[in-house]
C-alpha positions, 0 to 999 in steps of 0.5 A: 913160708919159704920152707912150705914152698920148698916142700910144695915144689919137691912134692910136685917134682916127685909127682911129676917123676912118678907120672913120668914113670907110670905113663912111660911104662904104659907107653912101653907096654902098649908099644907106643914107645920104643925100648931105645927111646926109653933107654935114652930117657932113663940113661941120664937118671941112672948115670946121675944115681951112679955118679952120686953114689960114687962121688958122694957129692950130688951137685958135682955128680949132676954137673958131670952127668950133664957134661957126659950127656951133652958129649954123648948127644953131640957124638950121636949127632955127628955120627948120625950126620956122617952116616947120612953123608956117606949113605 
């Protein structure tokens, strides 16, 4: 029973990722999404794939991806706040 549920969840995840790619590409081609927003969305996925391939340890790569993404986000917020403060 558990194996069937795991396969079902993995299938739903694959379908959700496929739909995200399809509608993200559609939004980008119709001009509803900026290329910067698309790059910000894809960057953690690419980082996870690169770290996973390099480290050969996917759970550790996922943790490093989360930490790096959080640090970059915090730095972007600080820089954006500083820019707003001085302008």
